[in-house]
C-alpha positions, 0 to 999 in steps of 0.5 A, spaced: 869 549 663 864 544 665 865 540 659 870 535 662 866 535 669 861 529 671 855 534 670 853 535 663 848 539 660 843 537 654 838 540 650 833 536 646 830 537 639 825 534 635 827 532 628 824 528 622 827 521 620 832 524 615 839 525 618 841 532 615 841 539 617 837 542 611 830 543 613 826 546 619 829 547 626 835 542 624 838 548 619 837 553 624 841 549 629 846 548 624 847 555 623 848 556 630 853 551 631 857 554 625 857 561 628 864 559 632 869 553 631 868 547 635 876 545 637 874 539 641 869 535 637 868 534 629 863 539 626 856 537 625 856 534 618 862 529 620 858 527 626 852 526 622 856 521 617 858 517 623 851 517 626 849 515 619 854 509 619 851 507 626 844 508 624 845 503 618 848 498 622 842 499 627 837 498 622 840 492 619 840 489 626 832 491 627 830 488 621 834 482 623 830 482 629 823 482 626 825 477 621 827 472 627 821 474 631 816 472 625 814 479 624 814 483 617 821 486 615 824 489 609 830 486 609 832 488 602 831 495 604 836 495 609 843 494 607 850 496 609 853 502 605 858 498 602 853 493 599 847 499 597 846 499 590 843 506 589 842 512 593 835 511 594 837 504 598 842 508 602 837 513 604 832 508 606 837 504 610 839 510 614 832 512 616 830 513 623 823 511 626 819 515 631 822 515 638 829 514 635 834 519 637 841 520 636 846 525 640 851 530 637 857 533 642 859 540 642 864 545 646 862 551 642 854 552 645 852 556 651 850 551 657 849 545 652 854 540 651 850 534 648 844 535 644 839 529 643 835 529 636 829 525 637 825 523 631 817 525 631 812 524 626 805 527 624 802 523 630 805 528 635 799 533 633 794 527 635 789 529 641 789 522 644 797 521 644 798 516 650 803 514 655 806 508 650 807 513 644 814 512 641 815 519 642 814 519 650 818 512 650 823 516 647 823 521 652 824 515 657 830 513 653 833 520 653 833 520 661 836 513 662 842 516 657 842 522 662 842 518 668 848 513 665 852 518 662 852 524 668 847 529 664 845 533 670 841 538 666 836 537 660 831 541 657 825 538 654 820 540 649 814 540 654 808 540 648 812 535 644 813 541 638 817 547 637 812 551 634 804 553 635 799 551 631 792 552 630 789 546 633 793 547 639 788 550 643 788 551 651 785 545 652 790 541 648 796 544 651 793 542 658 792 535 656 799 534 653 803 538 658 799 533 663 801 527 659 808 529 659 809 532 666 806 525 669 810 521 664 817 524 666 815 524 673 814 517 673 821 516 669 825 520 674 822 515 679 824 509 676 831 511 674 832 514 681 832 507 683 839 506 679 842 510 685 845 517 686 843 522 691 845 528 687 839 533 684 838 533 677 834 539 673 829 538 668 827 544 664 821 544 660 821 548 654 814 551 651 813 553 644 815 561 642 808 565 641 804 561 646 799 565 650 800 568 657 794 565 659 796 558 657 803 559 660 800 561 666 796 555 666 802 550 665 806 554 670 800 552 675 800 545 673 807 544 674 807 544 682 801 540 682 804 534 678 811 534 682 809 535 689 814 537 694 814 534 701 813 539 707 820 540 710 821 538 717 824 543 721 827 541 728 828 546 733 833 545 739 
């Protein structure tokens, strides 16, 4: 019933730069969406078609901006769907860049009205990821959209990955979590100046299979970054 309220819930998924639902977590997500009919919004494939048209226009604009600023831009590869000479050109024109995200809308998912699909690349596994990385800045843009469009609860992958890997040691996980915690805190403080006094909820999601020791360390880190002020109790 909260679908038409001003307190929406959202989920963030890390995806590759192709608009499709055939691989990895995108395939699993599509399977969940198909378990029941969405009577309010177009099906996932139809939403992808609409998004692809917008991405082509956005890439064309981005290429023109680069050329106007004197940067190298591959204008020949960015074409509208009507003038594309081949499927390869069409596919290339609809590719997204790291940190870009697109939104799908749903009425048949539990506790989720919007899904932010943010593009991540292989660089996400780097141990020296910085606060100016495109993926981190993509999180900032997602939170900005939440403030703008009444999304009051959002779930974010804490380690910027959905699955554990061998190189993800406890030290790696702690460094990555600290980076994300501090950046999200900074983004929230920045966006709070836009106004509005109502509390918002951010849920941090860890990869399945994470060790109990690592999970406990991450939980202990959270209150050290997001410090709570002591309440002042006034006695009569």
